[in-house]
PyMOL Python script that loads the backbone (N, CA, C, O; Angstrom):
from pymol import cmd

cmd.read_pdbstr("""\
ATOM      1  N   MET A   1     -12.477  18.547  14.012  1.00  0.00           N
ATOM      2  CA  MET A   1     -10.773  18.427  14.333  1.00  0.00           C
ATOM      3  C   MET A   1     -10.508  19.489  13.273  1.00  0.00           C
ATOM      4  O   MET A   1     -10.911  19.710  12.131  1.00  0.00           O
ATOM      5  N   LEU A   2      -9.564  20.118  14.231  1.00  0.00           N
ATOM      6  CA  LEU A   2      -8.664  21.426  13.725  1.00  0.00           C
ATOM      7  C   LEU A   2      -7.335  20.693  12.961  1.00  0.00           C
ATOM      8  O   LEU A   2      -6.968  19.631  13.463  1.00  0.00           O
ATOM      9  N   VAL A   3      -6.831  21.033  12.158  1.00  0.00           N
ATOM     10  CA  VAL A   3      -5.610  20.751  11.508  1.00  0.00           C
ATOM     11  C   VAL A   3      -4.852  21.599  10.753  1.00  0.00           C
ATOM     12  O   VAL A   3      -5.517  22.403  10.099  1.00  0.00           O
ATOM     13  N   GLY A   4      -3.566  21.675  10.630  1.00  0.00           N
ATOM     14  CA  GLY A   4      -2.855  22.801  10.272  1.00  0.00           C
ATOM     15  C   GLY A   4      -3.163  23.140   8.891  1.00  0.00           C
ATOM     16  O   GLY A   4      -3.879  22.266   8.399  1.00  0.00           O
ATOM     17  N   GLU A   5      -2.883  24.108   8.059  1.00  0.00           N
ATOM     18  CA  GLU A   5      -2.795  24.111   6.937  1.00  0.00           C
ATOM     19  C   GLU A   5      -1.901  23.150   5.933  1.00  0.00           C
ATOM     20  O   GLU A   5      -2.339  22.579   4.934  1.00  0.00           O
ATOM     21  N   GLU A   6      -0.698  23.109   6.376  1.00  0.00           N
ATOM     22  CA  GLU A   6       0.361  21.633   5.817  1.00  0.00           C
ATOM     23  C   GLU A   6      -0.415  20.510   5.967  1.00  0.00           C
ATOM     24  O   GLU A   6      -0.764  19.958   4.923  1.00  0.00           O
ATOM     25  N   ALA A   7      -0.818  19.973   7.155  1.00  0.00           N
ATOM     26  CA  ALA A   7      -1.381  18.952   7.030  1.00  0.00           C
ATOM     27  C   ALA A   7      -2.949  18.776   6.510  1.00  0.00           C
ATOM     28  O   ALA A   7      -3.440  17.674   6.266  1.00  0.00           O
ATOM     29  N   ALA A   8      -3.396  19.574   6.428  1.00  0.00           N
ATOM     30  CA  ALA A   8      -4.635  19.806   5.608  1.00  0.00           C
ATOM     31  C   ALA A   8      -4.411  19.016   3.951  1.00  0.00           C
ATOM     32  O   ALA A   8      -5.338  18.325   3.530  1.00  0.00           O
ATOM     33  N   LYS A   9      -3.454  19.146   3.312  1.00  0.00           N
ATOM     34  CA  LYS A   9      -3.059  19.075   2.262  1.00  0.00           C
ATOM     35  C   LYS A   9      -2.892  17.472   1.707  1.00  0.00           C
ATOM     36  O   LYS A   9      -3.304  17.041   0.629  1.00  0.00           O
ATOM     37  N   VAL A  10      -2.223  16.780   2.680  1.00  0.00           N
ATOM     38  CA  VAL A  10      -2.261  15.171   2.888  1.00  0.00           C
ATOM     39  C   VAL A  10      -3.119  14.620   2.617  1.00  0.00           C
ATOM     40  O   VAL A  10      -2.912  13.951   1.604  1.00  0.00           O
ATOM     41  N   PRO A  11      -4.484  14.480   3.176  1.00  0.00           N
ATOM     42  CA  PRO A  11      -5.033  13.793   2.538  1.00  0.00           C
ATOM     43  C   PRO A  11      -5.816  13.315   1.117  1.00  0.00           C
ATOM     44  O   PRO A  11      -6.215  12.230   0.694  1.00  0.00           O
ATOM     45  N   PRO A  12      -5.823  14.705   0.607  1.00  0.00           N
ATOM     46  CA  PRO A  12      -6.650  14.884  -0.692  1.00  0.00           C
ATOM     47  C   PRO A  12      -5.296  14.315  -1.599  1.00  0.00           C
ATOM     48  O   PRO A  12      -5.514  13.533  -2.525  1.00  0.00           O
ATOM     49  N   LYS A  13      -4.419  14.584  -1.402  1.00  0.00           N
ATOM     50  CA  LYS A  13      -3.038  14.105  -2.325  1.00  0.00           C
ATOM     51  C   LYS A  13      -3.422  12.741  -2.213  1.00  0.00           C
ATOM     52  O   LYS A  13      -3.919  12.164  -3.180  1.00  0.00           O
ATOM     53  N   ILE A  14      -3.131  11.839  -0.493  1.00  0.00           N
ATOM     54  CA  ILE A  14      -3.263  10.597  -0.871  1.00  0.00           C
ATOM     55  C   ILE A  14      -4.621   9.835  -1.256  1.00  0.00           C
ATOM     56  O   ILE A  14      -4.791   8.621  -1.370  1.00  0.00           O
ATOM     57  N   VAL A  15      -5.538  10.874  -1.424  1.00  0.00           N
ATOM     58  CA  VAL A  15      -7.375  10.168  -1.988  1.00  0.00           C
ATOM     59  C   VAL A  15      -6.319  10.377  -3.660  1.00  0.00           C
ATOM     60  O   VAL A  15      -6.109   9.345  -4.297  1.00  0.00           O
ATOM     61  N   ASP A  16      -5.817  11.570  -4.143  1.00  0.00           N
ATOM     62  CA  ASP A  16      -5.657  11.486  -5.749  1.00  0.00           C
ATOM     63  C   ASP A  16      -4.254  10.787  -6.058  1.00  0.00           C
ATOM     64  O   ASP A  16      -3.763  10.879  -7.183  1.00  0.00           O
ATOM     65  N   TYR A  17      -3.568  10.023  -4.937  1.00  0.00           N
ATOM     66  CA  TYR A  17      -2.877   8.981  -5.580  1.00  0.00           C
ATOM     67  C   TYR A  17      -3.610   7.605  -5.696  1.00  0.00           C
ATOM     68  O   TYR A  17      -3.273   6.840  -6.600  1.00  0.00           O
ATOM     69  N   CYS A  18      -4.579   7.265  -4.836  1.00  0.00           N
ATOM     70  CA  CYS A  18      -5.082   6.315  -4.661  1.00  0.00           C
ATOM     71  C   CYS A  18      -5.988   6.221  -5.867  1.00  0.00           C
ATOM     72  O   CYS A  18      -6.264   5.107  -6.313  1.00  0.00           O
ATOM     73  N   ILE A  19      -6.494   7.379  -6.453  1.00  0.00           N
ATOM     74  CA  ILE A  19      -7.627   7.267  -7.228  1.00  0.00           C
ATOM     75  C   ILE A  19      -6.523   7.088  -8.926  1.00  0.00           C
ATOM     76  O   ILE A  19      -7.006   6.543  -9.918  1.00  0.00           O
ATOM     77  N   ASN A  20      -5.533   7.479  -8.915  1.00  0.00           N
ATOM     78  CA  ASN A  20      -4.573   7.157 -10.265  1.00  0.00           C
ATOM     79  C   ASN A  20      -3.625   5.836  -9.771  1.00  0.00           C
ATOM     80  O   ASN A  20      -2.398   5.862  -9.869  1.00  0.00           O
ATOM     81  N   ASP A  21      -4.317   4.770  -9.268  1.00  0.00           N
ATOM     82  CA  ASP A  21      -3.978   3.179  -8.908  1.00  0.00           C
ATOM     83  C   ASP A  21      -2.572   3.084  -8.312  1.00  0.00           C
ATOM     84  O   ASP A  21      -1.713   2.265  -8.638  1.00  0.00           O
ATOM     85  N   PHE A  22      -2.453   4.207  -7.233  1.00  0.00           N
ATOM     86  CA  PHE A  22      -0.935   3.528  -6.379  1.00  0.00           C
ATOM     87  C   PHE A  22      -2.038   2.806  -5.113  1.00  0.00           C
ATOM     88  O   PHE A  22      -3.121   3.112  -4.615  1.00  0.00           O
ATOM     89  N   GLY A  23      -1.277   1.963  -5.002  1.00  0.00           N
ATOM     90  CA  GLY A  23      -1.842   1.325  -3.694  1.00  0.00           C
ATOM     91  C   GLY A  23      -1.331   1.629  -2.147  1.00  0.00           C
ATOM     92  O   GLY A  23      -0.271   2.238  -2.005  1.00  0.00           O
ATOM     93  N   PRO A  24      -2.041   1.229  -1.062  1.00  0.00           N
ATOM     94  CA  PRO A  24      -1.440   1.511   0.191  1.00  0.00           C
ATOM     95  C   PRO A  24       0.107   1.307   0.022  1.00  0.00           C
ATOM     96  O   PRO A  24       0.625   2.421  -0.061  1.00  0.00           O
ATOM     97  N   VAL A  25       0.970   0.379  -0.055  1.00  0.00           N
ATOM     98  CA  VAL A  25       1.968   0.314  -0.033  1.00  0.00           C
ATOM     99  C   VAL A  25       2.989   1.417  -0.997  1.00  0.00           C
ATOM    100  O   VAL A  25       4.015   1.989  -0.627  1.00  0.00           O
ATOM    101  N   GLN A  26       2.430   1.465  -2.093  1.00  0.00           N
ATOM    102  CA  GLN A  26       3.059   2.359  -3.161  1.00  0.00           C
ATOM    103  C   GLN A  26       3.015   3.652  -2.546  1.00  0.00           C
ATOM    104  O   GLN A  26       3.921   4.478  -2.649  1.00  0.00           O
ATOM    105  N   LEU A  27       1.725   3.855  -1.770  1.00  0.00           N
ATOM    106  CA  LEU A  27       1.397   5.093  -1.428  1.00  0.00           C
ATOM    107  C   LEU A  27       2.725   5.704  -0.181  1.00  0.00           C
ATOM    108  O   LEU A  27       3.434   6.709  -0.122  1.00  0.00           O
ATOM    109  N   SER A  28       2.573   4.683   0.530  1.00  0.00           N
ATOM    110  CA  SER A  28       3.580   4.872   2.045  1.00  0.00           C
ATOM    111  C   SER A  28       5.404   5.234   1.418  1.00  0.00           C
ATOM    112  O   SER A  28       6.324   5.814   1.993  1.00  0.00           O
ATOM    113  N   LYS A  29       5.333   4.586   0.020  1.00  0.00           N
ATOM    114  CA  LYS A  29       6.726   4.791  -0.200  1.00  0.00           C
ATOM    115  C   LYS A  29       6.840   5.998  -1.010  1.00  0.00           C
ATOM    116  O   LYS A  29       7.954   6.519  -0.956  1.00  0.00           O
ATOM    117  N   LYS A  30       5.783   6.704  -1.910  1.00  0.00           N
ATOM    118  CA  LYS A  30       5.756   7.836  -2.224  1.00  0.00           C
ATOM    119  C   LYS A  30       5.471   9.058  -1.035  1.00  0.00           C
ATOM    120  O   LYS A  30       5.714  10.204  -1.411  1.00  0.00           O
ATOM    121  N   LEU A  31       4.987   8.883   0.328  1.00  0.00           N
ATOM    122  CA  LEU A  31       5.132   9.615   0.868  1.00  0.00           C
ATOM    123  C   LEU A  31       6.284   9.791   1.741  1.00  0.00           C
ATOM    124  O   LEU A  31       6.496  10.876   2.282  1.00  0.00           O
ATOM    125  N   GLU A  32       7.314   8.413   1.965  1.00  0.00           N
ATOM    126  CA  GLU A  32       8.144   8.948   2.440  1.00  0.00           C
ATOM    127  C   GLU A  32       9.583   9.194   1.577  1.00  0.00           C
ATOM    128  O   GLU A  32      10.731   9.097   2.011  1.00  0.00           O
ATOM    129  N   LYS A  33       9.232   9.468   0.506  1.00  0.00           N
ATOM    130  CA  LYS A  33       9.875   9.827  -1.022  1.00  0.00           C
ATOM    131  C   LYS A  33      10.001  11.183  -0.957  1.00  0.00           C
ATOM    132  O   LYS A  33      11.084  11.750  -1.098  1.00  0.00           O
ATOM    133  N   GLU A  34       8.631  11.925  -0.685  1.00  0.00           N
ATOM    134  CA  GLU A  34       8.520  13.218  -0.889  1.00  0.00           C
ATOM    135  C   GLU A  34       8.423  13.719   0.370  1.00  0.00           C
ATOM    136  O   GLU A  34       7.690  14.699   0.501  1.00  0.00           O
ATOM    137  N   ARG A  35       9.148  13.163   1.620  1.00  0.00           N
ATOM    138  CA  ARG A  35       9.401  13.380   2.988  1.00  0.00           C
ATOM    139  C   ARG A  35       8.084  14.309   3.852  1.00  0.00           C
ATOM    140  O   ARG A  35       8.119  15.235   4.662  1.00  0.00           O
ATOM    141  N   ILE A  36       7.123  13.637   3.299  1.00  0.00           N
ATOM    142  CA  ILE A  36       5.745  14.119   4.172  1.00  0.00           C
ATOM    143  C   ILE A  36       5.651  13.460   5.615  1.00  0.00           C
ATOM    144  O   ILE A  36       5.743  12.242   5.766  1.00  0.00           O
ATOM    145  N   PRO A  37       5.430  14.496   6.835  1.00  0.00           N
ATOM    146  CA  PRO A  37       5.512  13.951   8.026  1.00  0.00           C
ATOM    147  C   PRO A  37       4.085  12.984   8.103  1.00  0.00           C
ATOM    148  O   PRO A  37       3.040  13.141   7.473  1.00  0.00           O
ATOM    149  N   THR A  38       4.383  12.097   8.949  1.00  0.00           N
ATOM    150  CA  THR A  38       3.301  11.005   9.567  1.00  0.00           C
ATOM    151  C   THR A  38       2.204  12.068  10.320  1.00  0.00           C
ATOM    152  O   THR A  38       2.437  13.179  10.794  1.00  0.00           O
ATOM    153  N   THR A  39       1.002  11.361  10.257  1.00  0.00           N
ATOM    154  CA  THR A  39       0.195  11.850  11.259  1.00  0.00           C
ATOM    155  C   THR A  39       0.592  12.525  13.090  1.00  0.00           C
ATOM    156  O   THR A  39       0.508  13.568  13.739  1.00  0.00           O
ATOM    157  N   GLN A  40       1.032  11.124  13.237  1.00  0.00           N
ATOM    158  CA  GLN A  40       1.701  11.462  14.861  1.00  0.00           C
ATOM    159  C   GLN A  40       2.604  12.453  14.553  1.00  0.00           C
ATOM    160  O   GLN A  40       2.443  13.582  15.015  1.00  0.00           O
ATOM    161  N   GLU A  41       3.816  12.107  13.615  1.00  0.00           N
ATOM    162  CA  GLU A  41       4.994  13.027  13.706  1.00  0.00           C
ATOM    163  C   GLU A  41       4.476  14.928  13.464  1.00  0.00           C
ATOM    164  O   GLU A  41       5.149  15.910  13.778  1.00  0.00           O
ATOM    165  N   TYR A  42       3.429  14.909  12.975  1.00  0.00           N
ATOM    166  CA  TYR A  42       2.775  16.163  12.544  1.00  0.00           C
ATOM    167  C   TYR A  42       2.116  16.800  13.797  1.00  0.00           C
ATOM    168  O   TYR A  42       2.330  17.975  14.096  1.00  0.00           O
ATOM    169  N   ASN A  43       1.278  15.956  14.545  1.00  0.00           N
ATOM    170  CA  ASN A  43       0.891  16.385  15.981  1.00  0.00           C
ATOM    171  C   ASN A  43       1.794  16.794  16.846  1.00  0.00           C
ATOM    172  O   ASN A  43       1.727  17.876  17.429  1.00  0.00           O
ATOM    173  N   ARG A  44       2.971  15.705  17.033  1.00  0.00           N
ATOM    174  CA  ARG A  44       4.145  16.007  17.731  1.00  0.00           C
ATOM    175  C   ARG A  44       4.903  17.583  17.768  1.00  0.00           C
ATOM    176  O   ARG A  44       5.205  18.364  18.671  1.00  0.00           O
ATOM    177  N   LYS A  45       5.015  17.581  16.435  1.00  0.00           N
ATOM    178  CA  LYS A  45       5.610  18.873  16.189  1.00  0.00           C
ATOM    179  C   LYS A  45       7.042  18.421  15.968  1.00  0.00           C
ATOM    180  O   LYS A  45       7.896  19.076  16.566  1.00  0.00           O
ATOM    181  N   ASP A  46       7.449  17.410  15.211  1.00  0.00           N
ATOM    182  CA  ASP A  46       8.259  16.692  15.277  1.00  0.00           C
ATOM    183  C   ASP A  46       9.417  17.505  14.592  1.00  0.00           C
ATOM    184  O   ASP A  46       9.189  18.049  13.511  1.00  0.00           O
ATOM    185  N   ILE A  47      10.556  17.598  15.137  1.00  0.00           N
ATOM    186  CA  ILE A  47      11.891  18.537  14.116  1.00  0.00           C
ATOM    187  C   ILE A  47      12.250  17.982  12.952  1.00  0.00           C
ATOM    188  O   ILE A  47      12.503  18.446  11.840  1.00  0.00           O
ATOM    189  N   PHE A  48      12.230  17.056  13.346  1.00  0.00           N
ATOM    190  CA  PHE A  48      13.489  15.881  12.153  1.00  0.00           C
ATOM    191  C   PHE A  48      12.523  14.606  11.965  1.00  0.00           C
ATOM    192  O   PHE A  48      13.044  13.496  12.075  1.00  0.00           O
ATOM    193  N   PRO A  49      11.033  14.706  11.667  1.00  0.00           N
ATOM    194  CA  PRO A  49      10.522  13.637  10.866  1.00  0.00           C
ATOM    195  C   PRO A  49      11.078  12.488  10.178  1.00  0.00           C
ATOM    196  O   PRO A  49      11.906  12.553   9.269  1.00  0.00           O
ATOM    197  N   THR A  50      10.502  11.282  10.734  1.00  0.00           N
ATOM    198  CA  THR A  50      11.216  10.074   9.555  1.00  0.00           C
ATOM    199  C   THR A  50      10.283   9.724   8.454  1.00  0.00           C
ATOM    200  O   THR A  50      10.626   8.933   7.575  1.00  0.00           O
ATOM    201  N   CYS A  51       9.058  10.315   8.476  1.00  0.00           N
ATOM    202  CA  CYS A  51       8.281  10.237   7.274  1.00  0.00           C
ATOM    203  C   CYS A  51       8.227   8.800   7.108  1.00  0.00           C
ATOM    204  O   CYS A  51       8.223   8.455   5.926  1.00  0.00           O
ATOM    205  N   LYS A  52       8.182   7.802   8.015  1.00  0.00           N
ATOM    206  CA  LYS A  52       8.184   6.299   7.842  1.00  0.00           C
ATOM    207  C   LYS A  52       6.132   6.255   7.608  1.00  0.00           C
ATOM    208  O   LYS A  52       5.297   6.063   8.492  1.00  0.00           O
ATOM    209  N   TRP A  53       5.926   6.480   6.283  1.00  0.00           N
ATOM    210  CA  TRP A  53       4.523   5.662   6.440  1.00  0.00           C
ATOM    211  C   TRP A  53       4.353   4.050   6.558  1.00  0.00           C
ATOM    212  O   TRP A  53       5.269   3.309   6.200  1.00  0.00           O
ATOM    213  N   CYS A  54       3.156   3.559   7.069  1.00  0.00           N
ATOM    214  CA  CYS A  54       2.651   2.337   6.817  1.00  0.00           C
ATOM    215  C   CYS A  54       1.029   2.009   6.051  1.00  0.00           C
ATOM    216  O   CYS A  54       0.075   2.774   6.201  1.00  0.00           O
ATOM    217  N   ALA A  55       0.995   1.248   5.562  1.00  0.00           N
ATOM    218  CA  ALA A  55       0.332   1.075   4.709  1.00  0.00           C
ATOM    219  C   ALA A  55      -1.050   0.644   5.801  1.00  0.00           C
ATOM    220  O   ALA A  55      -2.143   0.532   5.246  1.00  0.00           O
ATOM    221  N   LYS A  56      -1.006   0.498   6.752  1.00  0.00           N
ATOM    222  CA  LYS A  56      -2.187   0.803   8.008  1.00  0.00           C
ATOM    223  C   LYS A  56      -2.739   1.641   7.695  1.00  0.00           C
ATOM    224  O   LYS A  56      -3.855   1.651   7.174  1.00  0.00           O
ATOM    225  N   ASN A  57      -1.728   2.939   8.082  1.00  0.00           N
ATOM    226  CA  ASN A  57      -2.205   4.225   8.449  1.00  0.00           C
ATOM    227  C   ASN A  57      -2.804   4.776   6.660  1.00  0.00           C
ATOM    228  O   ASN A  57      -3.831   5.440   6.518  1.00  0.00           O
ATOM    229  N   ILE A  58      -2.304   4.524   5.991  1.00  0.00           N
ATOM    230  CA  ILE A  58      -2.989   5.185   4.652  1.00  0.00           C
ATOM    231  C   ILE A  58      -4.284   4.530   4.537  1.00  0.00           C
ATOM    232  O   ILE A  58      -5.122   5.181   3.913  1.00  0.00           O
ATOM    233  N   MET A  59      -4.682   3.294   5.031  1.00  0.00           N
ATOM    234  CA  MET A  59      -6.009   2.728   4.661  1.00  0.00           C
ATOM    235  C   MET A  59      -6.823   3.041   5.634  1.00  0.00           C
ATOM    236  O   MET A  59      -7.977   2.630   5.508  1.00  0.00           O
ATOM    237  N   GLU A  60      -6.492   3.821   6.837  1.00  0.00           N
ATOM    238  CA  GLU A  60      -6.852   4.250   8.030  1.00  0.00           C
ATOM    239  C   GLU A  60      -7.345   5.802   7.537  1.00  0.00           C
ATOM    240  O   GLU A  60      -8.423   6.164   8.009  1.00  0.00           O
ATOM    241  N   ILE A  61      -6.748   6.613   6.758  1.00  0.00           N
ATOM    242  CA  ILE A  61      -7.047   7.862   6.087  1.00  0.00           C
ATOM    243  C   ILE A  61      -7.948   7.844   5.113  1.00  0.00           C
ATOM    244  O   ILE A  61      -8.833   8.694   5.010  1.00  0.00           O
ATOM    245  N   LEU A  62      -7.699   6.333   3.891  1.00  0.00           N
ATOM    246  CA  LEU A  62      -8.758   6.710   3.003  1.00  0.00           C
ATOM    247  C   LEU A  62     -10.681   5.479   3.651  1.00  0.00           C
ATOM    248  O   LEU A  62     -11.639   4.898   3.141  1.00  0.00           O
ATOM    249  N   GLU A  63     -10.269   5.702   4.591  1.00  0.00           N
ATOM    250  CA  GLU A  63     -11.729   4.653   5.110  1.00  0.00           C
ATOM    251  C   GLU A  63     -12.285   6.093   5.992  1.00  0.00           C
ATOM    252  O   GLU A  63     -13.368   6.070   6.576  1.00  0.00           O
ATOM    253  N   ARG A  64     -11.571   7.073   5.994  1.00  0.00           N
ATOM    254  CA  ARG A  64     -12.396   8.101   6.658  1.00  0.00           C
ATOM    255  C   ARG A  64     -13.533   8.874   6.063  1.00  0.00           C
ATOM    256  O   ARG A  64     -12.983   9.687   5.320  1.00  0.00           O
ATOM    257  N   PRO A  65     -14.715   9.034   6.003  1.00  0.00           N
ATOM    258  CA  PRO A  65     -15.585   9.746   5.375  1.00  0.00           C
ATOM    259  C   PRO A  65     -15.262  11.577   4.999  1.00  0.00           C
ATOM    260  O   PRO A  65     -15.556  12.243   4.006  1.00  0.00           O
ATOM    261  N   GLU A  66     -14.460  11.987   6.429  1.00  0.00           N
ATOM    262  CA  GLU A  66     -14.292  13.420   6.209  1.00  0.00           C
ATOM    263  C   GLU A  66     -13.046  13.572   5.266  1.00  0.00           C
ATOM    264  O   GLU A  66     -12.726  14.745   5.071  1.00  0.00           O
ATOM    265  N   TYR A  67     -12.382  12.747   4.725  1.00  0.00           N
ATOM    266  CA  TYR A  67     -11.169  12.804   3.941  1.00  0.00           C
ATOM    267  C   TYR A  67     -11.662  12.609   2.910  1.00  0.00           C
ATOM    268  O   TYR A  67     -10.723  12.769   2.130  1.00  0.00           O
ATOM    269  N   LEU A  68     -12.699  12.312   2.222  1.00  0.00           N
ATOM    270  CA  LEU A  68     -13.251  11.534   1.304  1.00  0.00           C
ATOM    271  C   LEU A  68     -14.421  12.577   0.568  1.00  0.00           C
ATOM    272  O   LEU A  68     -15.091  12.328  -0.434  1.00  0.00           O
ATOM    273  N   TRP A  69     -14.437  14.023   1.542  1.00  0.00           N
ATOM    274  CA  TRP A  69     -15.326  15.130   1.129  1.00  0.00           C
ATOM    275  C   TRP A  69     -16.437  14.910   1.086  1.00  0.00           C
ATOM    276  O   TRP A  69     -17.099  15.412   0.178  1.00  0.00           O
ATOM    277  N   HIS A  70     -17.077  14.031   2.106  1.00  0.00           N
ATOM    278  CA  HIS A  70     -18.296  13.807   2.111  1.00  0.00           C
ATOM    279  C   HIS A  70     -19.208  14.552   3.067  1.00  0.00           C
ATOM    280  O   HIS A  70     -18.481  15.385   3.608  1.00  0.00           O
ATOM    281  N   ILE A  71     -20.550  14.676   3.584  1.00  0.00           N
ATOM    282  CA  ILE A  71     -20.520  15.434   4.563  1.00  0.00           C
ATOM    283  C   ILE A  71     -20.722  14.674   5.593  1.00  0.00           C
ATOM    284  O   ILE A  71     -21.126  13.538   5.346  1.00  0.00           O
ATOM    285  N   VAL A  72     -20.517  15.044   6.959  1.00  0.00           N
ATOM    286  CA  VAL A  72     -20.265  14.336   7.630  1.00  0.00           C
ATOM    287  C   VAL A  72     -21.214  15.530   8.951  1.00  0.00           C
ATOM    288  O   VAL A  72     -20.856  16.652   9.310  1.00  0.00           O
ATOM    289  N   ASN A  73     -22.349  14.808   9.355  1.00  0.00           N
ATOM    290  CA  ASN A  73     -22.507  16.366  10.217  1.00  0.00           C
ATOM    291  C   ASN A  73     -22.954  17.066   9.711  1.00  0.00           C
ATOM    292  O   ASN A  73     -23.193  18.027  10.443  1.00  0.00           O
ATOM    293  N   PHE A  74     -23.272  17.199   8.734  1.00  0.00           N
ATOM    294  CA  PHE A  74     -23.742  18.936   7.875  1.00  0.00           C
ATOM    295  C   PHE A  74     -22.182  19.924   8.392  1.00  0.00           C
ATOM    296  O   PHE A  74     -22.263  21.151   8.337  1.00  0.00           O
ATOM    297  N   LYS A  75     -20.948  19.316   8.832  1.00  0.00           N
ATOM    298  CA  LYS A  75     -19.907  20.298   9.190  1.00  0.00           C
ATOM    299  C   LYS A  75     -19.138  20.513   7.824  1.00  0.00           C
ATOM    300  O   LYS A  75     -18.185  21.292   7.768  1.00  0.00           O
TER     301      LYS A  75
END
""", "prot")
cmd.dss("prot")
cmd.show_as("cartoon", "prot")
cmd.util.cbc("prot")
cmd.orient("prot")
């Protein structure tokens, strides 16, 4: 999966916040406050993203091993 340079910065930021005791709901509010577009908004290249994150999307990112810097299929 290829992602843009800006989008690639988001998962490590989410993991870092999680390590620092932010839960999924707190994370979604923090990302909204920082005006970070959601994955869907980034993929659609929205001009005016709403940046409305939900806890479910945060959990999906945290559950993906490639976002946690694990080796996946030697990639």
